[in-house]
Short mmCIF file of the C-alpha atoms (twelve columns), coordinates in Angstrom:
data_MODEL
# 
_entry.id   MODEL 
# 
loop_
_atom_site.group_PDB 
_atom_site.id 
_atom_site.type_symbol 
_atom_site.label_atom_id 
_atom_site.label_alt_id 
_atom_site.label_comp_id 
_atom_site.label_asym_id 
_atom_site.label_seq_id 
_atom_site.Cartn_x 
_atom_site.Cartn_y 
_atom_site.Cartn_z 
_atom_site.pdbx_PDB_model_num 
ATOM 1   C CA . MET A 1   -26.839 -23.205 78.180 1 
ATOM 2   C CA . ALA A 2   -23.309 -24.485 78.703 1 
ATOM 3   C CA . GLU A 3   -24.323 -26.099 82.009 1 
ATOM 4   C CA . ARG A 4   -27.260 -28.008 80.502 1 
ATOM 5   C CA . THR A 5   -26.637 -31.730 80.149 1 
ATOM 6   C CA . VAL A 6   -28.210 -33.391 77.139 1 
ATOM 7   C CA . ALA A 7   -28.461 -37.114 76.513 1 
ATOM 8   C CA . VAL A 8   -28.411 -38.098 72.838 1 
ATOM 9   C CA . LEU A 9   -30.156 -41.450 72.489 1 
ATOM 10  C CA . ALA A 10  -28.924 -43.469 69.509 1 
ATOM 11  C CA . GLY A 11  -28.136 -46.998 68.427 1 
ATOM 12  C CA . GLY A 12  -30.706 -49.416 69.758 1 
ATOM 13  C CA . LEU A 13  -31.415 -52.849 68.306 1 
ATOM 14  C CA . SER A 14  -33.408 -52.081 65.156 1 
ATOM 15  C CA . HIS A 15  -32.336 -52.796 61.574 1 
ATOM 16  C CA . GLU A 16  -31.376 -49.114 61.418 1 
ATOM 17  C CA . ARG A 17  -28.911 -49.230 64.317 1 
ATOM 18  C CA . ASP A 18  -25.859 -48.221 62.269 1 
ATOM 19  C CA . VAL A 19  -27.639 -45.245 60.726 1 
ATOM 20  C CA . SER A 20  -28.844 -44.146 64.158 1 
ATOM 21  C CA . LEU A 21  -25.318 -44.281 65.572 1 
ATOM 22  C CA . ARG A 22  -24.123 -42.105 62.688 1 
ATOM 23  C CA . SER A 23  -26.911 -39.611 63.336 1 
ATOM 24  C CA . GLY A 24  -26.186 -39.597 67.064 1 
ATOM 25  C CA . ARG A 25  -22.468 -38.998 66.619 1 
ATOM 26  C CA . ARG A 26  -22.995 -36.149 64.186 1 
ATOM 27  C CA . LEU A 27  -25.605 -34.511 66.393 1 
ATOM 28  C CA . SER A 28  -23.428 -34.865 69.493 1 
ATOM 29  C CA . VAL A 29  -20.521 -33.103 67.792 1 
ATOM 30  C CA . ALA A 30  -22.814 -30.282 66.646 1 
ATOM 31  C CA . LEU A 31  -24.287 -29.814 70.130 1 
ATOM 32  C CA . ARG A 32  -20.865 -29.761 71.775 1 
ATOM 33  C CA . ASP A 33  -19.794 -27.130 69.254 1 
ATOM 34  C CA . ALA A 34  -22.877 -25.162 70.343 1 
ATOM 35  C CA . GLY A 35  -21.653 -25.250 73.936 1 
ATOM 36  C CA . LEU A 36  -23.788 -27.999 75.449 1 
ATOM 37  C CA . THR A 37  -22.622 -30.843 77.652 1 
ATOM 38  C CA . VAL A 38  -23.522 -34.015 75.774 1 
ATOM 39  C CA . GLN A 39  -23.753 -37.622 76.838 1 
ATOM 40  C CA . GLU A 40  -24.113 -40.249 74.102 1 
ATOM 41  C CA . TRP A 41  -26.294 -43.122 75.240 1 
ATOM 42  C CA . ASP A 42  -26.693 -46.330 73.276 1 
ATOM 43  C CA . THR A 43  -30.314 -47.281 73.878 1 
ATOM 44  C CA . ASP A 44  -30.210 -50.711 75.463 1 
ATOM 45  C CA . SER A 45  -31.011 -52.398 78.784 1 
ATOM 46  C CA . SER A 46  -28.948 -49.766 80.614 1 
ATOM 47  C CA . LEU A 47  -31.311 -46.917 79.645 1 
ATOM 48  C CA . ILE A 48  -33.652 -47.043 82.649 1 
ATOM 49  C CA . GLY A 49  -30.760 -47.276 85.094 1 
ATOM 50  C CA . ARG A 50  -29.118 -44.271 83.484 1 
ATOM 51  C CA . LEU A 51  -32.349 -42.280 83.631 1 
ATOM 52  C CA . ARG A 52  -32.533 -43.016 87.365 1 
ATOM 53  C CA . GLU A 53  -28.893 -42.304 88.160 1 
ATOM 54  C CA . GLN A 54  -27.760 -39.766 85.535 1 
ATOM 55  C CA . ARG A 55  -30.969 -37.923 84.768 1 
ATOM 56  C CA . PRO A 56  -30.203 -35.390 82.004 1 
ATOM 57  C CA . ASP A 57  -31.764 -31.945 81.733 1 
ATOM 58  C CA . ALA A 58  -33.149 -33.023 78.361 1 
ATOM 59  C CA . ALA A 59  -32.811 -35.840 75.848 1 
ATOM 60  C CA . VAL A 60  -32.762 -35.966 72.076 1 
ATOM 61  C CA . VAL A 61  -34.111 -39.080 70.404 1 
ATOM 62  C CA . ALA A 62  -31.801 -39.833 67.457 1 
ATOM 63  C CA . LEU A 63  -33.091 -43.375 67.084 1 
ATOM 64  C CA . HIS A 64  -34.308 -44.746 63.761 1 
ATOM 65  C CA . GLY A 65  -36.683 -47.663 63.445 1 
ATOM 66  C CA . GLY A 66  -38.158 -49.955 66.059 1 
ATOM 67  C CA . GLU A 67  -38.356 -48.774 69.648 1 
ATOM 68  C CA . GLY A 68  -37.066 -45.316 68.806 1 
ATOM 69  C CA . GLU A 69  -39.827 -44.420 66.358 1 
ATOM 70  C CA . ASN A 70  -42.808 -46.497 67.422 1 
ATOM 71  C CA . GLY A 71  -43.242 -44.533 70.639 1 
ATOM 72  C CA . SER A 72  -41.675 -47.036 73.053 1 
ATOM 73  C CA . VAL A 73  -38.579 -45.058 74.083 1 
ATOM 74  C CA . GLN A 74  -40.673 -41.884 74.147 1 
ATOM 75  C CA . THR A 75  -43.053 -43.604 76.573 1 
ATOM 76  C CA . VAL A 76  -40.133 -44.461 78.869 1 
ATOM 77  C CA . LEU A 77  -38.943 -40.848 78.824 1 
ATOM 78  C CA . GLU A 78  -42.482 -39.710 79.602 1 
ATOM 79  C CA . MET A 79  -42.683 -42.182 82.502 1 
ATOM 80  C CA . PHE A 80  -39.569 -40.657 84.035 1 
ATOM 81  C CA . GLY A 81  -40.612 -37.085 83.271 1 
ATOM 82  C CA . VAL A 82  -37.493 -36.393 81.201 1 
ATOM 83  C CA . PRO A 83  -37.994 -33.549 78.686 1 
ATOM 84  C CA . PHE A 84  -37.022 -34.598 75.185 1 
ATOM 85  C CA . VAL A 85  -36.804 -33.215 71.677 1 
ATOM 86  C CA . GLY A 86  -39.163 -34.922 69.301 1 
ATOM 87  C CA . THR A 87  -42.690 -36.213 69.042 1 
ATOM 88  C CA . HIS A 88  -44.481 -37.652 72.065 1 
ATOM 89  C CA . SER A 89  -45.319 -41.351 72.135 1 
ATOM 90  C CA . GLN A 90  -48.836 -41.162 70.673 1 
ATOM 91  C CA . GLY A 91  -47.757 -39.092 67.681 1 
ATOM 92  C CA . CYS A 92  -44.846 -41.456 67.060 1 
ATOM 93  C CA . ARG A 93  -47.209 -44.402 66.873 1 
ATOM 94  C CA . ARG A 94  -49.369 -42.642 64.295 1 
ATOM 95  C CA . ALA A 95  -46.406 -41.736 62.091 1 
ATOM 96  C CA . TRP A 96  -44.698 -45.106 62.491 1 
ATOM 97  C CA . ASP A 97  -47.607 -47.040 60.989 1 
ATOM 98  C CA . LYS A 98  -47.500 -46.056 57.309 1 
ATOM 99  C CA . PRO A 99  -51.091 -47.071 56.439 1 
ATOM 100 C CA . ILE A 100 -52.486 -45.164 59.414 1 
ATOM 101 C CA . ALA A 101 -50.412 -42.114 58.506 1 
ATOM 102 C CA . LYS A 102 -51.589 -42.291 54.882 1 
ATOM 103 C CA . ALA A 103 -55.215 -42.645 55.936 1 
ATOM 104 C CA . LEU A 104 -55.073 -39.696 58.331 1 
ATOM 105 C CA . VAL A 105 -53.202 -37.405 55.925 1 
ATOM 106 C CA . SER A 106 -55.527 -38.398 53.083 1 
ATOM 107 C CA . GLY A 107 -58.502 -37.700 55.339 1 
ATOM 108 C CA . ALA A 108 -57.109 -34.221 55.934 1 
ATOM 109 C CA . GLY A 109 -57.468 -33.503 52.209 1 
ATOM 110 C CA . PHE A 110 -54.008 -34.322 50.844 1 
ATOM 111 C CA . THR A 111 -53.241 -36.667 47.943 1 
ATOM 112 C CA . THR A 112 -51.530 -40.003 48.497 1 
ATOM 113 C CA . PRO A 113 -51.016 -42.912 46.067 1 
ATOM 114 C CA . ASP A 114 -53.672 -45.618 46.094 1 
ATOM 115 C CA . TRP A 115 -52.748 -48.471 48.425 1 
ATOM 116 C CA . PHE A 116 -53.841 -51.443 50.421 1 
ATOM 117 C CA . VAL A 117 -52.369 -53.471 53.268 1 
ATOM 118 C CA . LEU A 118 -52.186 -57.252 53.640 1 
ATOM 119 C CA . PRO A 119 -50.632 -59.455 56.336 1 
ATOM 120 C CA . HIS A 120 -48.513 -62.475 55.505 1 
ATOM 121 C CA . SER A 121 -51.314 -64.774 56.666 1 
ATOM 122 C CA . THR A 122 -53.608 -63.577 53.853 1 
ATOM 123 C CA . PHE A 123 -51.201 -64.804 51.188 1 
ATOM 124 C CA . ARG A 124 -50.846 -68.125 52.955 1 
ATOM 125 C CA . GLU A 125 -54.561 -68.701 53.539 1 
ATOM 126 C CA . LEU A 126 -56.011 -67.373 50.267 1 
ATOM 127 C CA . GLY A 127 -53.246 -68.431 47.913 1 
ATOM 128 C CA . ALA A 128 -50.288 -66.203 47.176 1 
ATOM 129 C CA . GLN A 129 -50.639 -66.133 43.401 1 
ATOM 130 C CA . SER A 130 -54.342 -65.256 43.512 1 
ATOM 131 C CA . VAL A 131 -53.678 -62.376 45.875 1 
ATOM 132 C CA . LEU A 132 -50.755 -61.143 43.778 1 
ATOM 133 C CA . ASP A 133 -52.872 -61.238 40.617 1 
ATOM 134 C CA . ALA A 134 -55.572 -59.185 42.335 1 
ATOM 135 C CA . MET A 135 -52.928 -56.760 43.541 1 
ATOM 136 C CA . VAL A 136 -51.758 -56.060 39.996 1 
ATOM 137 C CA . GLU A 137 -55.343 -55.736 38.734 1 
ATOM 138 C CA . ARG A 138 -56.066 -53.135 41.408 1 
ATOM 139 C CA . LEU A 139 -52.899 -51.045 41.429 1 
ATOM 140 C CA . GLY A 140 -51.425 -51.738 38.013 1 
ATOM 141 C CA . LEU A 141 -47.706 -51.811 37.276 1 
ATOM 142 C CA . PRO A 142 -45.297 -50.552 38.310 1 
ATOM 143 C CA . LEU A 143 -46.138 -50.660 42.002 1 
ATOM 144 C CA . ILE A 144 -44.068 -50.455 45.154 1 
ATOM 145 C CA . LEU A 145 -44.032 -52.852 48.072 1 
ATOM 146 C CA . LYS A 146 -42.845 -51.824 51.517 1 
ATOM 147 C CA . PRO A 147 -43.230 -53.039 55.104 1 
ATOM 148 C CA . ASP A 148 -46.116 -51.267 56.825 1 
ATOM 149 C CA . GLN A 149 -43.672 -50.100 59.491 1 
ATOM 150 C CA . GLY A 150 -40.005 -49.179 59.387 1 
ATOM 151 C CA . GLY A 151 -37.710 -46.729 57.684 1 
ATOM 152 C CA . SER A 152 -34.613 -46.241 55.518 1 
ATOM 153 C CA . ALA A 153 -36.440 -47.995 52.653 1 
ATOM 154 C CA . LEU A 154 -35.539 -51.363 54.159 1 
ATOM 155 C CA . GLY A 155 -37.575 -54.047 52.418 1 
ATOM 156 C CA . ALA A 156 -39.067 -51.570 49.930 1 
ATOM 157 C CA . GLN A 157 -38.987 -52.616 46.286 1 
ATOM 158 C CA . VAL A 158 -40.344 -51.220 43.045 1 
ATOM 159 C CA . VAL A 159 -41.984 -53.951 40.960 1 
ATOM 160 C CA . ARG A 160 -42.249 -53.327 37.208 1 
ATOM 161 C CA . ASP A 161 -43.064 -56.848 36.048 1 
ATOM 162 C CA . ALA A 162 -45.561 -59.244 37.629 1 
ATOM 163 C CA . ALA A 163 -42.938 -61.996 37.514 1 
ATOM 164 C CA . GLU A 164 -40.899 -59.995 40.058 1 
ATOM 165 C CA . LEU A 165 -43.684 -59.905 42.642 1 
ATOM 166 C CA . PRO A 166 -43.075 -63.191 44.515 1 
ATOM 167 C CA . ALA A 167 -39.406 -62.426 45.206 1 
ATOM 168 C CA . ALA A 168 -40.255 -58.834 46.132 1 
ATOM 169 C CA . MET A 169 -42.865 -60.051 48.605 1 
ATOM 170 C CA . VAL A 170 -40.336 -62.355 50.252 1 
ATOM 171 C CA . GLY A 171 -37.894 -59.461 50.572 1 
ATOM 172 C CA . CYS A 172 -40.565 -57.239 52.066 1 
ATOM 173 C CA . PHE A 173 -41.733 -59.843 54.588 1 
ATOM 174 C CA . ALA A 174 -38.144 -60.163 55.817 1 
ATOM 175 C CA . TYR A 175 -38.717 -56.840 57.600 1 
ATOM 176 C CA . GLY A 176 -42.265 -57.286 58.835 1 
ATOM 177 C CA . ASP A 177 -45.399 -59.428 58.773 1 
ATOM 178 C CA . THR A 178 -47.544 -56.933 56.880 1 
ATOM 179 C CA . VAL A 179 -46.967 -55.432 53.455 1 
ATOM 180 C CA . LEU A 180 -48.105 -52.065 52.144 1 
ATOM 181 C CA . ALA A 181 -48.688 -52.268 48.384 1 
ATOM 182 C CA . GLU A 182 -48.811 -48.823 46.801 1 
ATOM 183 C CA . GLN A 183 -49.356 -47.408 43.338 1 
ATOM 184 C CA . TYR A 184 -46.020 -46.238 41.960 1 
ATOM 185 C CA . ILE A 185 -45.986 -42.560 41.011 1 
ATOM 186 C CA . ASP A 186 -43.335 -41.566 38.501 1 
ATOM 187 C CA . GLY A 187 -42.106 -38.104 39.360 1 
ATOM 188 C CA . THR A 188 -39.706 -35.999 41.396 1 
ATOM 189 C CA . GLU A 189 -38.905 -37.383 44.832 1 
ATOM 190 C CA . ILE A 190 -38.613 -34.784 47.560 1 
ATOM 191 C CA . ALA A 191 -38.104 -34.560 51.304 1 
ATOM 192 C CA . VAL A 192 -39.413 -31.642 53.334 1 
ATOM 193 C CA . THR A 193 -38.245 -30.882 56.851 1 
ATOM 194 C CA . VAL A 194 -40.594 -29.145 59.261 1 
ATOM 195 C CA . VAL A 195 -39.247 -27.393 62.369 1 
ATOM 196 C CA . GLU A 196 -41.334 -25.857 65.118 1 
ATOM 197 C CA . GLY A 197 -40.467 -22.441 66.480 1 
ATOM 198 C CA . SER A 198 -42.285 -19.588 68.164 1 
ATOM 199 C CA . ASP A 199 -44.425 -19.206 65.020 1 
ATOM 200 C CA . GLY A 200 -45.430 -22.875 64.970 1 
ATOM 201 C CA . PRO A 201 -44.316 -25.535 62.476 1 
ATOM 202 C CA . GLN A 202 -42.579 -24.131 59.417 1 
ATOM 203 C CA . PRO A 203 -41.339 -25.929 56.284 1 
ATOM 204 C CA . LEU A 204 -37.683 -25.632 55.310 1 
ATOM 205 C CA . PRO A 205 -36.526 -25.652 51.672 1 
ATOM 206 C CA . ALA A 206 -37.452 -28.949 50.012 1 
ATOM 207 C CA . VAL A 207 -34.658 -31.330 49.025 1 
ATOM 208 C CA . GLU A 208 -34.911 -32.973 45.597 1 
ATOM 209 C CA . ILE A 209 -33.579 -36.527 45.493 1 
ATOM 210 C CA . VAL A 210 -32.115 -38.036 42.316 1 
ATOM 211 C CA . PRO A 211 -30.661 -41.516 42.926 1 
ATOM 212 C CA . GLU A 212 -28.133 -42.785 40.408 1 
ATOM 213 C CA . ASN A 213 -29.976 -46.067 39.817 1 
ATOM 214 C CA . GLY A 214 -33.436 -44.472 39.857 1 
ATOM 215 C CA . VAL A 215 -34.486 -45.966 43.202 1 
ATOM 216 C CA . TYR A 216 -33.825 -44.265 46.539 1 
ATOM 217 C CA . ASP A 217 -33.118 -47.480 48.458 1 
ATOM 218 C CA . TYR A 218 -31.010 -48.070 51.572 1 
ATOM 219 C CA . THR A 219 -27.716 -48.092 49.663 1 
ATOM 220 C CA . ALA A 220 -28.576 -44.926 47.735 1 
ATOM 221 C CA . ARG A 221 -29.541 -43.177 50.980 1 
ATOM 222 C CA . TYR A 222 -26.391 -43.838 52.947 1 
ATOM 223 C CA . THR A 223 -23.588 -44.230 50.393 1 
ATOM 224 C CA . ALA A 224 -21.991 -40.945 49.408 1 
ATOM 225 C CA . GLY A 225 -21.996 -40.297 45.667 1 
ATOM 226 C CA . LEU A 226 -24.875 -42.615 44.722 1 
ATOM 227 C CA . THR A 227 -27.529 -39.898 44.901 1 
ATOM 228 C CA . ASP A 228 -27.623 -36.284 43.751 1 
ATOM 229 C CA . PHE A 229 -29.457 -33.777 45.930 1 
ATOM 230 C CA . PHE A 230 -30.770 -30.362 44.930 1 
ATOM 231 C CA . THR A 231 -31.583 -27.905 47.698 1 
ATOM 232 C CA . PRO A 232 -33.842 -26.115 47.286 1 
ATOM 233 C CA . ALA A 233 -35.642 -28.530 44.997 1 
ATOM 234 C CA . ARG A 234 -36.127 -27.511 41.374 1 
ATOM 235 C CA . LEU A 235 -39.827 -26.777 41.706 1 
ATOM 236 C CA . GLY A 236 -42.036 -23.985 40.488 1 
ATOM 237 C CA . ALA A 237 -43.305 -21.492 43.043 1 
ATOM 238 C CA . GLY A 238 -46.795 -23.002 43.114 1 
ATOM 239 C CA . VAL A 239 -45.558 -26.548 43.602 1 
ATOM 240 C CA . GLU A 240 -43.057 -25.422 46.223 1 
ATOM 241 C CA . LYS A 241 -45.904 -23.863 48.188 1 
ATOM 242 C CA . SER A 242 -47.970 -27.056 47.896 1 
ATOM 243 C CA . VAL A 243 -45.037 -29.135 49.099 1 
ATOM 244 C CA . GLY A 244 -44.625 -26.971 52.176 1 
ATOM 245 C CA . GLU A 245 -48.347 -27.071 52.911 1 
ATOM 246 C CA . LEU A 246 -48.319 -30.863 52.688 1 
ATOM 247 C CA . ALA A 247 -45.385 -31.208 55.092 1 
ATOM 248 C CA . VAL A 248 -46.876 -28.846 57.666 1 
ATOM 249 C CA . GLY A 249 -50.291 -30.454 57.190 1 
ATOM 250 C CA . ALA A 250 -48.892 -33.941 57.814 1 
ATOM 251 C CA . HIS A 251 -46.983 -32.688 60.860 1 
ATOM 252 C CA . ARG A 252 -50.139 -31.189 62.355 1 
ATOM 253 C CA . THR A 253 -52.523 -33.969 61.313 1 
ATOM 254 C CA . LEU A 254 -50.410 -36.664 62.936 1 
ATOM 255 C CA . GLY A 255 -49.771 -34.584 66.044 1 
ATOM 256 C CA . LEU A 256 -45.998 -34.423 65.619 1 
ATOM 257 C CA . ARG A 257 -43.705 -32.168 67.604 1 
ATOM 258 C CA . ASP A 258 -40.472 -30.203 67.198 1 
ATOM 259 C CA . ILE A 259 -39.178 -31.695 63.944 1 
ATOM 260 C CA . SER A 260 -40.328 -34.070 61.218 1 
ATOM 261 C CA . ARG A 261 -39.526 -34.973 57.639 1 
ATOM 262 C CA . THR A 262 -42.187 -35.662 55.045 1 
ATOM 263 C CA . ASP A 263 -41.389 -37.716 51.954 1 
ATOM 264 C CA . ALA A 264 -43.402 -37.033 48.810 1 
ATOM 265 C CA . ILE A 265 -43.488 -37.410 45.034 1 
ATOM 266 C CA . VAL A 266 -44.316 -34.562 42.655 1 
ATOM 267 C CA . ALA A 267 -45.965 -36.021 39.548 1 
ATOM 268 C CA . ALA A 268 -45.469 -34.582 36.066 1 
ATOM 269 C CA . ASP A 269 -48.741 -32.649 36.327 1 
ATOM 270 C CA . GLY A 270 -47.560 -30.949 39.532 1 
ATOM 271 C CA . THR A 271 -49.691 -33.022 41.915 1 
ATOM 272 C CA . VAL A 272 -47.912 -33.578 45.217 1 
ATOM 273 C CA . HIS A 273 -48.367 -37.106 46.601 1 
ATOM 274 C CA . PHE A 274 -47.749 -37.859 50.280 1 
ATOM 275 C CA . LEU A 275 -45.701 -41.015 50.894 1 
ATOM 276 C CA . GLU A 276 -44.797 -41.070 54.577 1 
ATOM 277 C CA . VAL A 277 -43.511 -38.961 57.435 1 
ATOM 278 C CA . ASN A 278 -40.583 -39.563 59.755 1 
ATOM 279 C CA . SER A 279 -40.778 -38.364 63.362 1 
ATOM 280 C CA . SER A 280 -37.072 -39.042 63.994 1 
ATOM 281 C CA . PRO A 281 -35.346 -38.197 60.710 1 
ATOM 282 C CA . GLY A 282 -31.777 -39.113 59.883 1 
ATOM 283 C CA . LEU A 283 -28.977 -36.647 60.564 1 
ATOM 284 C CA . THR A 284 -26.087 -38.377 58.785 1 
ATOM 285 C CA . GLU A 285 -23.773 -36.845 56.197 1 
ATOM 286 C CA . THR A 286 -26.086 -37.998 53.396 1 
ATOM 287 C CA . SER A 287 -29.406 -37.240 55.148 1 
ATOM 288 C CA . THR A 288 -31.688 -34.559 53.754 1 
ATOM 289 C CA . VAL A 289 -32.494 -32.770 57.033 1 
ATOM 290 C CA . PRO A 290 -29.031 -31.184 57.498 1 
ATOM 291 C CA . MET A 291 -29.144 -30.166 53.827 1 
ATOM 292 C CA . ALA A 292 -32.426 -28.357 54.473 1 
ATOM 293 C CA . PHE A 293 -30.897 -26.606 57.505 1 
ATOM 294 C CA . GLU A 294 -28.009 -25.337 55.384 1 
ATOM 295 C CA . ALA A 295 -30.353 -24.138 52.629 1 
ATOM 296 C CA . ALA A 296 -32.381 -22.282 55.262 1 
ATOM 297 C CA . GLY A 297 -29.239 -20.511 56.503 1 
ATOM 298 C CA . THR A 298 -28.954 -22.366 59.785 1 
ATOM 299 C CA . SER A 299 -27.159 -25.443 61.111 1 
ATOM 300 C CA . LEU A 300 -27.725 -28.747 62.854 1 
ATOM 301 C CA . GLY A 301 -26.282 -27.484 66.130 1 
ATOM 302 C CA . LYS A 302 -28.254 -24.235 66.145 1 
ATOM 303 C CA . VAL A 303 -31.610 -25.867 65.356 1 
ATOM 304 C CA . PHE A 304 -31.261 -28.579 67.968 1 
ATOM 305 C CA . ASP A 305 -29.858 -26.180 70.555 1 
ATOM 306 C CA . GLU A 306 -33.073 -24.178 70.182 1 
ATOM 307 C CA . LEU A 307 -35.259 -27.293 70.237 1 
ATOM 308 C CA . ILE A 308 -33.532 -28.508 73.396 1 
ATOM 309 C CA . GLY A 309 -34.202 -25.149 75.041 1 
ATOM 310 C CA . ARG A 310 -37.881 -25.408 74.090 1 
ATOM 311 C CA . ALA A 311 -38.107 -28.981 75.379 1 
ATOM 312 C CA . ALA A 312 -36.465 -28.135 78.685 1 
ATOM 313 C CA . GLY A 313 -38.760 -25.143 79.066 1 
ATOM 314 C CA . ARG A 314 -41.981 -27.065 78.505 1 
ATOM 315 C CA . GLY A 315 -40.968 -30.096 80.564 1 
ATOM 316 C CA . ASN A 316 -42.081 -33.514 79.423 1 
# 
């Protein structure tokens, strides 16, 4: 293992660049502690040249947002036949598009909040206020708006009053041309990590998320002290089982590989609602995945060391 060279791909040019660099640095330290030779590659125009000239034994995609999660970088790795930890390009595309992921997971029998998707052009052509009024009539208030693609809650806003909708729409469209409007479910927010091993995908202890201001937005996610986390989550045995089944079900339904993180809401009646799934979850000091590793009695370095071994063994 000590002779294996691993390239950790981080950075990139998405809105989540800084978070990705933090994930990449933390992962690189953990892998070096595990005895691997690690190269940290910022994912830019030098990537293809590096793959030609410094081909690693395996790569780990620690990119968040944009090219790192929509399947583009994975496609490049597949083109060059470089084994990598994480979901292949087709699975990434399914997970990256939130409406598609919701539709597929819902079709597999899991519960997800009611939603619909509208491009910016619809508001312009049909009249913004008319569309917004229909949105409230359909979903009620509060509701949540989010870009149909992207992560780290960028552009996502909870709307509790109809008067807030226009400004929230503008904020959402700053991160994409299509908005996902979703019924807001009041409940316990949780994140569930799934890791694949010899026994297939297995859920790790769920992490309960309690943001100080009530909304788990970008600032609450990445600023230490603004969110309380409980691992394992404070759930009853039956709900805990349902949460794990949802996470594994989403992982399998979307054709994900190696590791994923499913975000969900547990309503007051115990119903578990699927929100979205991340095929390249954050690994920063405030990210939920390392917390789940610790609760499961393992560590970031150990899990990814094993995943790298599996990736190198299976090839691309």
